[in-house]
TIGU-234778 format. One record per residue (C-alpha): x, z, y. Coordinates in steps of 0.05 Angstrom, whole numbers, plus 5000, padded with zeros to 4 digits. Each point is the difference from the previous one (the first is absolute). Layout:
BEGIN
> xx:zz:yy
> X:Z:Y
...
END
This chain:
BEGIN
> xx:zz:yy
> 4921:3626:6377
> 4941:5045:4985
> 4998:5046:4939
> 4937:5029:4969
> 4997:5069:4967
> 4956:4988:4940
> 4967:5049:4951
> 4991:4960:4935
> 4940:5003:4955
> 5033:5037:4942
> 4973:5071:4991
> 5065:5034:4978
> 5045:5052:5032
> 5061:4955:4995
> 4967:4948:5045
> 4967:5049:5048
> 5044:4981:5059
> 5008:4945:5051
> 5032:4934:4978
> 5028:4954:5052
> 4979:4927:5001
> 5020:4945:5049
> 4940:4970:5037
> 5006:4923:4999
> 5006:4971:5070
> 4933:4964:4997
> 4964:5068:4990
> 5042:5043:5047
> 4943:5006:5050
> 4945:5001:4948
> 5020:5057:4954
> 4982:5069:5027
> 5000:5071:4972
> 4938:5014:4958
> 4997:4930:4970
> 5004:4985:4926
> 5055:4951:4980
> 5023:4966:4936
> 5073:5017:4984
> 5049:4987:4943
> 5018:5063:4962
> 5048:4991:4942
> 4974:4940:4961
> 4929:5013:5023
> 4959:4982:5061
> 4958:5058:5024
> 4958:5025:5058
> 5029:5048:5051
> 4979:5034:5065
> 5042:4990:5064
> 5010:5072:5025
> 5046:4981:5059
> 5044:4946:5030
> 5072:5007:5024
> 5058:4957:5023
> 5055:5018:4951
> 5010:5024:4928
> 5056:5035:4963
> 4987:4955:4940
> 5038:4934:4992
> 4969:4938:4968
> 4928:5017:5018
> 4945:4963:4964
> 4945:4967:5041
> 4926:5015:5003
> 4965:4944:4962
> 4935:5000:5040
> 4953:5044:5040
> 4934:5016:4967
> 4961:5017:5063
> 4990:4969:5068
> 4993:5069:5032
> 5024:5070:4978
> 4953:5033:4949
> 5029:5069:5018
> 5006:5017:5074
> 5055:5045:5028
> 4956:5062:4992
> 4985:4985:4926
> 5074:4986:4985
> 5018:5069:5030
> 4942:5030:4961
> 5027:4969:4935
> 5068:5033:5012
> 4967:5067:5014
> 4956:4993:4938
> 5061:4984:4956
> 5036:5062:5026
> 4940:5048:4996
> 4973:4979:4933
> 5067:4982:4969
> 4976:4930:4981
> 5036:4933:5006
> 4994:4962:5065
> 4971:4939:4965
> 4944:5045:4970
> 4985:5027:5070
> 4996:4930:5031
> 4956:4973:4944
> 4952:5059:5005
> 4984:4977:5071
> 4980:4929:4981
> 4940:4972:4961
> 5014:4983:4926
> 4994:4925:5016
> 5066:5005:5039
> 5041:5023:4941
> 5043:4943:4974
> 4988:4964:4934
> 5064:4978:4965
> 5003:4938:4957
> 5059:4976:4959
> 5008:4926:4984
> 5054:4964:4960
> 5028:4938:5033
> 5038:4944:4965
> 5067:4985:5032
> 5032:4946:4956
> 4974:4930:4998
> 5039:4981:4937
> 4977:4991:4929
> 4979:5066:4969
> 4947:4994:4946
> 4984:5075:5001
> 4988:5000:5076
> 4961:4935:4996
> 4954:5035:4950
> 4993:5062:5043
> 4989:4967:5068
> 4961:4938:4975
> 5021:4958:5061
> 4987:5056:5052
> 5054:5031:5044
> 4978:5072:4986
> 4956:5044:4956
> 4973:5070:5011
> 5036:5060:4969
> 4934:5021:4967
> 4994:4932:4965
> 5073:5004:4976
> 4987:5071:4974
> 4935:4981:4963
> 5033:4940:4966
> 5062:5041:4979
> 5049:4958:5040
> 5031:5058:5040
> 5060:5018:4955
> 5022:4926:4998
> 4988:4990:5074
> 5045:5061:5015
> 5058:4963:4965
> 4984:4937:5040
> 5002:5042:5064
> 5072:5022:4984
> 5019:4925:4995
> 4967:4989:5067
> 4950:4949:4973
> 4940:5044:5021
> 4991:5054:5053
> 4948:5054:5012
> 4964:4993:5066
> 4966:5061:5030
> 4939:4988:5043
> 4967:5051:5046
> 4926:4987:5009
> 4950:5036:5043
> 4936:5027:4969
> 4968:4995:5069
> 4956:4939:5005
> 4956:4985:5059
> 4929:4978:4986
> 4982:4934:5032
> 4933:4965:5007
> 4985:4926:5014
> 4960:4993:5063
> 4965:4937:5025
> 4999:4983:5074
> 4985:4939:5044
> 5062:4971:5035
> 4958:4952:5044
> 4985:5009:5074
> 4928:5005:5025
> 4999:4926:5020
> 5030:4977:4933
> 4949:5043:4962
> 4941:4969:5037
> 5029:4930:4986
> 5008:5015:4926
> 4928:5026:4996
> 4975:4932:5023
> 5042:4967:4945
> 4968:5042:4945
> 4956:4955:4956
> 4925:5013:5004
> 4997:5018:4926
> 5050:5057:5011
> 4963:5050:5044
> 5037:5059:4967
> 5067:4975:5028
> 4968:4999:5069
> 4977:5072:4989
> 5072:5024:4987
> 5027:4963:5061
> 4943:5029:5042
> 5021:5070:4977
> 5072:4988:5025
> 4974:4971:5065
> 4965:5066:5012
> 5057:5043:4972
> 5064:4962:5019
> 5047:5058:4980
> 4968:5014:4932
> 5045:5006:4939
> 4967:5013:4933
> 5012:4997:4925
> 4963:4941:4967
> 4945:5042:4965
> 4985:5038:5064
> 4997:4936:5042
> 4955:4966:4949
> 4952:5060:5003
> 5001:5006:5076
> 4989:4925:5012
> 4949:4995:4943
> 5037:4945:4962
> 5035:4990:4933
> 5075:5005:4992
> 5002:4925:4983
> 4980:4985:5073
> 5058:5042:5026
> 5047:4965:4951
> 4979:4932:5027
> 5013:5021:5072
> 5069:5026:4980
> 5016:4933:4967
> 4979:4965:5064
> 5047:5044:5040
> 4944:5026:5045
> 5011:5070:4972
> 5066:5031:4980
> 5021:5057:4955
> 5056:5051:5009
> 5026:5062:4964
> 4994:5064:5039
> 5023:5070:4983
> 4945:5049:4983
> 5000:5075:4988
> 4973:5028:4935
> 4952:5050:5030
> 4978:5054:4950
> 4939:5014:5045
> 4980:4928:5013
> 4926:4988:5001
> 4986:5074:5013
> 4960:5016:5062
> 5024:5062:5037
> 4949:5025:5049
> 5033:5018:5066
> 4998:5076:5010
> 5007:5037:5065
> 5035:5067:5013
> 4955:5060:4987
> 4990:5056:5051
> 5049:5055:4980
> 4979:5072:4986
> 5031:5056:5041
> 5047:5015:4941
> 5022:4928:4993
> 5013:4994:5076
> 5044:5062:4996
> 5039:4971:4941
> 5009:4930:5029
> 5023:5023:5069
> 5073:5017:4983
> 5006:4936:4958
> 4977:4955:5057
> 5048:5033:5049
> 5058:4990:4950
> 4981:4926:4994
> 4997:4991:5076
> 5066:5036:5011
> 5037:4964:4943
> 5014:5068:4970
> 5027:5008:4930
> 4957:5059:4975
> 4972:5015:4930
> 4929:5026:4996
> 4968:5032:4939
> 4926:4985:5004
> 4969:5054:4956
> 4925:4985:4995
> 4950:5018:4946
> 4971:4942:4958
> 4949:4963:5043
> 5026:5027:5067
> 5011:4929:5027
> 5075:4991:4994
> 4992:4924:4991
> 4967:4993:5069
> 5059:5036:5031
> 5047:4950:4966
> 4958:4941:5025
> 4996:5023:5072
> 5075:5018:5002
> 5016:4929:4975
> 4954:4970:5053
> 5042:5036:5053
> 5064:4972:4969
> 4971:4929:4999
> 4979:5008:5073
> 5074:5012:5016
> 5019:4936:4964
> 5031:5037:4941
> 4990:5002:4925
> 4979:5050:4946
> 5013:5016:4927
> 4947:5038:4960
> 5018:5025:4930
> 4946:5020:4951
> 5011:5020:4927
> 4995:4940:4953
> 4938:5028:4965
> 4962:5011:5065
> 5014:4930:5026
> 4928:4988:4984
> 4959:4945:5031
> 4970:5055:5044
> 5068:5016:5033
> 5017:4926:5010
> 4930:4988:5026
> 5007:5054:5054
> 5065:4970:5027
> 4978:4927:4994
> 4933:5015:5034
> 5035:5033:5058
> 5061:4955:5010
> 4980:4935:4965
> 5056:4949:4991
> 5052:5047:5028
> 5002:5036:4932
> 5046:4983:4943
> 4989:5035:4933
> 5056:5014:4950
> 4987:5031:4932
> 5012:4989:4926
> 4931:4969:4988
> 5022:4936:5036
> 5033:4942:4964
> 5073:4984:5014
> 4979:4942:5045
> 4949:5041:5038
> 5051:5055:5014
> 5050:4948:5024
> 4949:4969:5047
> 4980:5068:5029
> 5074:5015:5011
> 5010:4933:5035
> 4941:5015:5045
> 5036:5063:5022
> 5067:4965:5012
> 4965:4947:5041
> 4968:5054:5043
> 4930:4977:4978
> 4983:5071:4977
> 5009:5062:5042
> 4971:5052:4952
> 5028:5006:4929
> 4958:5040:4951
> 5031:5011:4932
> 5028:5043:4945
> 5070:5030:4997
> 5043:4937:5010
> 4961:4980:5063
> 5044:5050:5037
> 5053:4944:5000
> 4954:4951:5037
> 5045:4958:5046
> 4965:5021:5065
> 5047:5001:5060
> 4959:5038:5051
> 4971:5060:4962
> 4954:5046:5041
> 4975:5046:4944
> 5008:5014:4926
> 4942:5034:4963
> 5005:5029:4929
> 4931:5017:4973
> 4995:5051:4942
> 5072:5017:5014
> 5004:5048:4941
> 4991:4943:4950
> 5053:4992:4946
> 4997:4924:5003
> 5038:5000:5066
> 5063:5017:4961
> 5032:4943:4961
> 5020:5022:4930
> 5054:4946:4989
> 5056:4973:5043
> 5000:5006:5060
> 4967:5069:4991
> 4974:5005:5071
> 4941:5039:5028
> 4958:4959:5049
> 4995:5061:5046
> 5076:5002:5009
> 5003:4926:5015
> 4943:5008:5050
> 5039:5055:5036
> 5063:4957:5002
> 4962:4940:5029
> 4962:5043:5051
> 5067:5025:5029
> 5022:4927:5008
> 4935:4979:5034
> 4988:5065:5039
> 4929:5004:4973
> 4957:5055:4968
> 4985:5010:4926
> 4933:5029:4976
> 5000:5033:4931
> 4926:5010:4981
> 4971:5042:4944
> 4947:5050:4981
> 5051:5031:4953
> 5069:4990:5030
> 5062:5007:4957
> 5031:5070:5005
> 5063:4970:5030
> 4961:4966:5057
> 4957:5061:5015
> 5061:5045:5000
> 5034:4952:5050
> 4937:5002:5044
> 5001:5077:4998
> 5073:4999:5022
> 4985:4952:5057
> 5040:4941:4970
> 4933:4962:4997
> 4943:5009:5050
> 4938:5027:4964
> 4932:4970:5017
> 4942:5035:4965
> 4929:4976:4986
> 4959:5051:4961
> 4929:4970:5005
> 4968:4939:4969
> 4978:4943:5047
> 4925:5015:4996
> 5012:5075:4999
> 4976:5000:4928
> 5026:5057:4958
> 5053:4986:4946
> 4967:4993:4932
> 4984:5062:4958
> 5051:5007:4944
> 4982:5033:4934
> 5056:5018:4951
> 4978:5000:4927
> 5041:5038:4948
> 5000:4954:4939
> 5022:5058:4955
> 4932:5032:5013
> 4966:4933:4983
> 5035:5000:4933
> 4980:5072:4987
> 4928:4981:5015
> 5004:4945:4947
> 5006:4940:5048
> 5051:4954:4969
> 4985:4941:5047
> 5050:4977:5053
> 4945:5014:5052
> 4983:5071:5019
> 4926:5018:5001
> 5002:5004:5077
> 5033:4932:5009
> 4952:4968:4949
> 4939:5028:5036
> 5025:4975:5067
> 5015:4931:4971
> 4928:4994:4975
> 4975:5025:5068
> 5039:4946:5038
> 4975:4946:4953
> 4927:5021:5015
> 5014:5001:5075
> 5035:4931:4997
> 5063:5031:5030
> 5071:4984:4978
> 5054:5041:4965
> 5076:4995:4995
> 5032:5028:4937
> 5076:5010:4999
> 5042:5005:4938
> 5074:4993:5009
> 5013:4963:4935
> 4987:4929:4976
> 4989:4978:4929
> 4951:5028:4949
> 5033:5065:4979
> 5068:5030:5011
> 5027:4997:4930
> 4984:4993:4926
> 5014:5061:4956
> 4995:5016:4926
> 4958:5063:4990
> 5034:5015:4933
> 5074:4998:5018
> 4999:4996:5076
> 5035:4931:5003
> 4994:4967:5070
> 5016:4926:5005
> 5061:4991:5045
> 5030:4939:5035
> 5061:4976:4961
> 5038:4985:5065
> 4980:5061:5042
> 4991:5074:4986
> 4926:4999:5019
> 4935:4995:4960
> 4962:4934:4999
> 4933:4994:5035
> 4939:4971:4965
> 4965:4942:5036
> 4932:4988:4970
> 4985:4932:5033
> 5058:4967:4963
> 5001:5052:4942
> 5075:5011:5011
> 5049:5056:5012
> 5042:4988:5063
> 5060:5033:5033
> 4990:5008:5075
> 5076:5003:5011
> 5028:4938:4965
> 4937:4960:4982
> 5009:5005:4924
> 4935:4985:4962
> 4980:5010:4928
> 4937:5005:4957
> 4961:5065:4989
> 5016:5033:4933
> 4942:5010:4952
> 5037:5054:4962
> 5056:5047:5020
> 5069:4966:4991
> 5030:5068:4984
> 4953:5031:4948
> 4950:4944:4986
> 4940:5042:5022
> 4939:4963:5027
> 4986:5059:5048
> 5032:4964:5059
> 4963:5011:5065
> 5003:4985:5074
> 5016:5057:5048
> 4996:5005:5075
> 4956:4959:5046
> 5013:4934:5035
> 4957:4959:5048
> 4977:4953:4945
> 4975:5059:4959
> 4963:5029:5060
> 4967:4933:5013
> 4976:4997:4928
> 4974:5072:5002
> 4962:4985:5065
> 4968:4939:4966
> 4977:5046:4943
> 4975:5058:5042
> 4972:4961:5060
> 4984:4930:4974
> 4961:4984:5064
> 5062:5010:5044
> 5041:4940:5024
> 5074:5019:4997
> 5060:4965:5033
> 5066:5021:4969
> 5063:4993:5043
> 5068:5010:4970
> 5063:4958:4989
> 4968:4965:4940
> 4938:4976:5037
> 5032:4983:5068
> 5057:4959:4972
> 4971:4932:5021
> 5007:4976:5072
> 4942:5022:5043
> 4970:5045:4946
> 5010:5062:5042
> 4963:4968:5058
> 4943:4972:4958
> 4986:5068:4967
> 4999:5038:5066
> 4956:4947:5031
> 4949:5005:4944
> 5001:5076:5006
> 4989:4994:5075
> 4941:4953:4987
> 4969:5054:4957
> 5008:4961:4934
> 5026:5062:4965
> 4982:5074:4999
> 5067:5028:4978
> 5071:4980:5019
> 5047:5028:4947
> 5074:4994:5010
> 5071:5026:5004
> 5032:5023:5065
> 4993:4930:5030
> 4928:5021:5019
> 5021:5067:5032
> 5013:4974:5070
> 4980:4948:5051
> 4928:4993:4975
> 4945:5009:5050
> 4931:4986:4972
> 4937:5032:5031
> 4964:5009:4934
> 5052:5042:4963
> 4972:5071:4996
> 5035:5026:4937
> 5073:5001:4979
> 5019:5026:4931
> 5072:5016:4979
> 5000:4999:4925
> 5066:5036:4988
> 5036:5030:5060
> 5058:5023:4956
> 5028:4931:4983
> 5058:5005:5048
> 5004:5076:5007
> 5043:5012:4939
> 5051:4945:5010
> 5073:5022:5004
> 5003:4985:5074
> 5007:5050:5057
> 4949:4959:5040
> 4946:5004:4945
> 4958:5052:5039
> 5006:4960:5064
> 4980:4934:4967
> 4940:5034:4966
> 4976:5031:5066
> 5008:4933:5037
> 4963:4959:4947
> 4942:5050:4995
> 4993:5005:5076
> 5004:4924:5009
> 4948:4984:4947
> 4954:5055:5025
> 5002:4966:5068
> 4965:4938:4971
> 4933:5038:4997
> 4949:5009:5056
> 5037:4960:5053
> 4937:4975:5034
> 4929:5026:5006
> 4991:5027:4929
> 5030:5067:4980
> 5056:4998:4949
> 5017:5043:4939
> 5063:5005:4958
> 5007:5026:4929
> 5071:5016:4976
> 5008:5012:4925
> 5062:5039:4980
> 5031:5044:4946
> 5040:5039:5052
> 4949:5017:5054
> 5043:5059:5024
> 5058:4956:5022
> 5009:5003:5076
> 5005:4924:5009
> 4931:4992:4968
> 4971:5060:5037
> 5024:4976:5069
> 4980:4928:4986
> 4930:5027:4985
> 5000:5035:5068
> 5033:4938:5032
> 5049:5049:5033
> 5066:4964:5010
> 5033:5053:5042
> 4990:5056:4949
> 5025:4954:4945
> 5061:4983:5044
> 5018:5073:5009
> 4994:5016:4926
> 5038:4938:4977
> 5056:5013:5052
> 5010:5069:4969
> 5007:4968:4931
> 5049:4948:5027
> 5042:5053:5034
> 5007:5040:4936
> 5018:4938:4960
> 5047:4972:5054
> 4963:4934:5006
> 4983:4955:5059
> 4986:5010:5057
> 5049:5059:4995
> 5052:4958:4964
> 5017:4926:4994
> 5004:4969:4931
> 5041:4944:4969
> 4985:4979:4928
> 5053:4965:4958
> 4973:4967:4937
> 5047:4971:4946
> 4975:4956:4944
> 5033:4965:4940
> 4979:4973:4932
> 5046:5052:4967
> 4977:5071:5010
> 5071:5029:4997
> 5026:4952:5053
> 4941:5017:5046
> 5012:5075:4991
> 5075:4996:5009
> 4994:4959:5065
> 4948:5049:5026
> 5046:5059:4986
> 5059:4966:5035
> 4956:4984:5060
> 4975:5073:5005
> 5072:5025:4997
> 5024:4949:5052
> 4944:5020:5048
> 5011:5076:4989
> 5072:4992:5023
> 4980:4963:5063
> 4938:5034:5029
> 5000:5063:5042
> 4986:5070:4972
> 4930:5001:5030
> 4976:4942:4958
> 4971:5006:4930
> 5011:4950:4944
> 4950:5002:4942
> 5015:4966:4934
> 5018:4955:4970
> 4937:5002:4957
> 4958:4949:4964
> 4946:4968:5045
> 4927:5022:4989
> 4991:4933:4964
> 5069:4998:4965
> 4998:4928:4976
> 4969:4938:5033
> 5010:4928:4975
> 5049:5026:4947
> 5046:5031:5053
> 5015:5074:4999
> 4993:5034:5068
> 5035:5061:5028
> 4994:5027:5070
> 5036:5046:5048
> 4966:5029:5062
> 5037:5020:5064
> 4965:5049:5048
> 5033:5008:5067
> 4987:5021:5073
> 5060:4967:5032
> 5047:4951:4966
> 5022:4952:5055
> 5048:4964:4953
> 4953:4994:4941
> 4987:4925:5006
> 5075:4988:5004
> 5011:5042:4937
> 4944:4963:4963
> 5031:4933:5020
> 5067:5023:4971
> 4964:5022:4937
> 4967:4932:4991
> 5067:4965:5011
> 5033:5046:4950
> 4950:4981:4946
> 4999:4926:5020
> 5040:4977:4939
> 4953:5036:4951
> 4939:4973:5036
> 5027:4928:4996
> 5030:5001:4930
> 4963:5052:4959
> 4929:4991:5025
> 4997:5069:5032
> 4947:5007:5054
> 5004:5050:5057
> 4943:5008:5050
> 5007:5043:5061
> 4935:5019:5035
> 5007:5037:5066
> 4937:5042:5014
> 4965:4978:4935
> 4924:4999:4994
> 4998:4992:4925
> 5036:5052:4958
> 4979:4969:4933
END
């Protein structure tokens, strides 16, 4: 008898363990670890993952697996081990870890149906079922039958049947082919009536292309006939039709021109050397590729991957979601063609599923994608590359709260392969590790064409106000904008806010319209003339008068992308502007279409939020304007200076990347701040030294590790009381060298009508911290389940808000 250890699809702490199920004899050889199975659990039927198989169980009266859901494991042995590691490291449930590794299409859909059991006379059931054996739960609910059916269920006259359905559906196409041999075909051609020359044409096509399989419209076009002709030949049995599986290819119909490796500069050769030797020697080594914007990091990635492919191995390349632009995909597709699978949030559920299947079938050797592509089911990894490694989007903000870099390092140990972390502005943690020799530092300080980095001018907006300029554009930026328009050159304008203006305020009493569900002001969106909350999605109309004092002096404050676009239209009516933010790029393919039209020179100015700050490489951009460099600088986050420096340096790097010289204008109200000063000089190392001093004084990473515990509840007192108990519990269990801050209200104290408190642990060495946190979560399990308390533990958090 074979027993399967199954993790069931119920995300709760009580079920976060292995349940034993007997494998029916007919499936003993078929069911393997890593497969999804359908199992009975209580009265329900649910999906589960087989984590292992054994010969005996301590449990008597084992229930049987109902059916396997897969023909082959969806999680290989490495990914199963990775799931266990992830659950331990991020304190998430095993089921959450397994599901994070699979495309959304593979999550189960559950359907409840009500089945009639008695065949006797029952007027009520006759009315409900109307001659059918079963009805859907939804239908019973809509018609108000549920309370009565529950009584019938107690009598045993009806039962609830649980069905597990897969969302994953394979796309199939109907293809037409000719089943006849050459001799039979020639014979049939002679039998074709003289008044049907078109039929002869189709048969002639198959005589010349005996292996052809085509969809009816394509065949009609190729053979130059109507579809009616093909239908006639199908009816005669001279042609046949069959269903074949087809991939949904997000890049179908796009021509990628084959590119060849470029000759490397001396600096690039020096940087790639250690990487290639690590690849050849199957050495697990982490490289930090620190190269200025435009220094040719992508070519190093491409040539390293080529070496990996030459050895018959595979590669994963992670790029931040926002820089997964057509340009990046184009570079990889042009170099490696059909060997590339692309995974990112812009694809439909079906497209993602098909790209994932391509990888599992070993039809793709290079996976390019955003954060979750780190789980690509490759079995012979030769290299993992993380581009723009400093990016926040590599850290997942909900369960499992993993960082893609940590997963990459775990997988590289398993596969004995190198990892490249690339950035022009590395995170302080990575650069500190490189300085200590934990990572190998590879430096590239020059641009590819030896062009200088763009000139950066810092404009003090306080001076502009004193000079009477109330516009959002400084005089210098405005002059340069006009100059670029005359020269037919392009400009990128960055503003790290979407919407029209930040908030609406009454000038008489100071009232600011707040979200009723969150402690945050609402943002005005001009295109829909609405006030919106960017935390919970609440929307309302714009007040004409102040709800507090009735004054009509209610005005918009702050600046958003919509407002800048409108101002540009007023000041420079001849300029064509493309605005890129979450509002304009919501539709599928919008991001791509906008960048393509900018590349084609259809617009003079590209205005956007931080999604335009990286990954763009257009020869005609000679001016970059940062409208307000202070947006992130004053957030209550110890990384605020670092994020500001990174964003300014990255966006500055979009200018003057080719033949034309570039210029950057940074507008700020705090020009004396070191992050703005050093970004202006593009001097990472001086910024690093200054910021490290600040971090040491504040006892923040990379000198200390952090763990953030956030508690939320609809009742403010319950949230506060739980947070105080947690802080007390942790203080009694951590060593004297650790610091516990809080509990205190979160910077945004209420979101979606839940009050939020947090407690921050700073530590250098706490080997038993994860164990203590697991005990903590178990201790509060009852309150979490029964009282609606929520506790989130984020180890090494990226967001402190």
